[in-house]
N, C-alpha and C positions, 0 to 999 in steps of 0.2 A: 624879716618883716616886710621889707620893700618888695621882695619877690612874691610874697603872699598877696600883697595889695594888687600888684600887677596881674597876678593870676585871677583874682576875683574880678577885676575890671574887665579882663578878657572874657571871662565866663559870662558876665552880665551883658557885654556888648554882643557876644555870639547869640545869647538868648533873645535879645531885642531884635536882632537882624533875622534870626530864624523864624520867630513868630511874626514879625512884620511882613516878611516876604509872603507868608502864607495867608495873611489877612488882606491881601489886595482885593479891590472891588472887582466883581465879575459883571461886565456889561452884556446885557442880553437884548437882542433885537427881535421883537415879536413880529412875525411875518404872516404866513398863510394859514388860514383857518378853513377847514373843510367840514361841512355838515353832511354826514352820511348815516342817517338813522337805519337801524336794522329793521327792514320791513319784509316779513315773510309773505309769500304768495297766498292771497286769501282764497279759500275754497268755501263751498257752501257749508261744509262741516265746521270750519273754523269760524265762519261768520255766525252760525247758529250757536257755537260754543261761547263766543264773545257776548252775544245777546243774553244767553243763559247766565253767564257770570255776572253781568250787570243786574239782572233780575234777582239773582240769589244773594249777592254781596252788597248790591247798591253802589258798587264802585266802577268807575270807568276811567281808563288811561288814554291820554291824547298827547301826541307829539306837539311841541310848541316852538317851531322854528323861528318865530318872531323874536325870541329871546337870545338868539345866537350872538348878537352884538353885546348883550349884557354878560353872557358867558365869557366872551373875549375880554371885556373890561375886568371881570372878576379874576381872570387868570393873570392879567397884567398886574393887578393889585397884589396878588399872591406872590408873583415873582419879585416884585419890588420890596415886599415885606421881609425878605430874607436878611440875615445879618450882613451878608457881603454881596448881595445881588441887587442890581438896579436894572429895570426893564424899560424899554422904549417901544411904544406901539408904532411900528413903521408905517402902518396904515394911516396914521394921523400926521406924519411929517413929510409925506410925499416921497418921490423917488430921488429928488435932488437933496442930498444931505451929506455933510462932512463927518457925520458921526461914525465912529468905529466900534465894532462889537467883538467880544470874545466868542460868543456863540449866537447863532440864530435859533429861534424857537418857532416851530410850526406845530399845528394842532389839528387833530381829527376829533370832531364832536360826533359821537355815535348815539347820544341820547339827550334830549331836552324834553322832558314830559311832565305832565301833571296828572295826578289821580284825584278824582273827585268822589265823594260819597255823600249821600243824603241821609238825614236822620229825621224821622217824624217826631214832632213834638206838639204839645198842646198849648204852648204859651205864646206863640207868634201867630200873626194873622194868616199866613199861608200854610201853616202847619208843618213846614220842613225847614231844616237848616242844611246848608251845603258847606262842606269842609274840603280843604285841598292839601295835597302833598306834592312837592316838586322833586324830581330826580334828574340827575345829570351824570353823564359818563364821557370822559375824554381821554385821549392819549396825546402826550406831548413828545416832541422830538427835539432834543438839543443837538444842534449841528455845528461843527467847527466852522467858523466864519471864513476860513481860508480854503478849506478842502471840501466842505459840505459833508464830511464824514459824520455819521450819526454817533454821538457820544453816549446818549442815554435816551430811553423811551419809557418814561414812567407813565403808568395809567392811574387815573383817579375815578372813583365811582361812588356816588352818593345815592343809595337806594332807599326804598320806602321804610326800611327798618332803621335808617339813620336819622330820620326826621319825624316831626310830630305833625298832627293835623292842625291846619291853620284856617282861619275864617275867610281869607281872600286869596285869590290866585296870585296876585302881585306880592303879597306878603310871604307866601310860600316860596315863590321864586327868589325873593330877596334873602330869605333865611338860608336857603340851600346854597346860593352863590356866596354868601358870607362864609359858609362852611367850606366851600370849594377853595376860596382864597386862603383859608387857614391851612388846608391840606397841602396846597401848592407851596405856601411859605414854609411849612414844616419840612417838606421834601428838600427845598433849597438849603435850609439850615443844616440838615443832615449831610447833604452832599458837599456843602461849602461851610464847614464849621468855623468858629473863631478860635484862635490860638493865643495863648499868653504864657506867663510865667508866675510862679509864686514869688512875691516880693519879700515877705518876711513873716515871722511868727507873730500871731496875735495872742494866743493863749495855749499853754501846754501843761501837761501833768509831768510827773517824774519821768515817765518813759514813753509818753505818747503826745503827738501833736493834736490839739483840739480844734484850733481855729487859725486861719492865716489870712493874709491880704494877697490879692492877685492884681495884675496890671490890666484887667479888662473892666470897662465901664460903659457909660452911655454912648461914647463915640462909636462903639461897635454893636450897640443894641443889647448889651448884657442886661439882665433883669433879675429881680428877686425870685428865687426858686429855680433858676437855671442850674442844671446838673452838668458837671464836668468830670473828665478823667484826668488824673495826674500821672505823668510818666517821665522817664528819662530817655535821652537820645544819644546813641553812640554811633560813630562812623566805623564800619567794618568793611574793608576792601572797597571803599568808595560808596558803600550803601548805608542808608540810615537804618539802624536797629533800635526799635522802640520797646521799652519795658514798662508796663503799667505798674504803678506803685500805690495807687489809691483812687478814691473818689471824693469829690467835693460838691457842695451845694452853696450857691450864693445866697446869703442871708440879708445883705444890704449893699446896694450900689451907692458908693459914696463920692463919685466924681466921674469925669470923662474917662479916666484910665485907672480906676481903682475900685475894688469891691472887697467886701468882707465875707469870708467863706467859712463854713463849718466842714470839718473833715468827717466824712461818713465811713470811710474805710482806709486802711493803710496808715493810720496815725503813727505807728511805731517807726515804720520805715521812713516816712516823711520827716519825722523829727530827727532821725539819725542823719539824713541827708542835709537838712538845714543846719544842723550843728556842725557839719563838715564844710559848709559853704557851697554845696553842690547846687547846680541849677536844676529846678524841677519845672517841667512844662505842663500846661493844662490845655484841654481841648473840650469845647462844648459837645454835648451828646444829644441834643434835642432841638 
């Protein structure tokens, strides 16, 4: 009995350490932004084509470099919205700082533009309404803060098919940058997921686990509807070997480090493992 208790305590402590080490906060220093719109050489033919397109479609696209600082702010918000990432805009703190970062983030903005269209109507004084769409395209570079080695170079593009027509240019820009922040935050969550363990059974049938509690909550940004994978970890020749055993969905976040989850797949295997007192790890997938 005593040996079983000791074994269970060791398994739990290993699980907490294993997940805790992987949930460390990643500090990002946002540095250089370059605005390099793709501008082709204009010829007489292309100029006439642009004019014809405006006449036919009533739409005209224009680069908007004055919004590049707003794009930068949207990216910083997105980087900070990740489960485990926090970003500092180094352009706002000056060169003299004691802050240390895991990675630097540089960006190339290749598109900040708005497309306008006009529609003739009979209910307004001037007879036309103008609508706007805003588009943006960027590439981020995550660089090791010690070596400057590029670790990742994700690209984000919000095109005209991703957004709706809006009545003012400023509102169109705001809507698109809100979407950009969400895209960047989603990337950070996939690259730096949160890890935890299944605490105990909440509900089970004769041969399947239906619901469980996990040790993730508000302290790491877990939310209702978050999907996770459940898996085991074994060490083989000094390497971690992971085996997925199921999928979970958070139904209710009940505290800083506890959430109630529904088992979406793998209920039979998860039940067998819990009955044996085995540690089951979980990882966010979105």
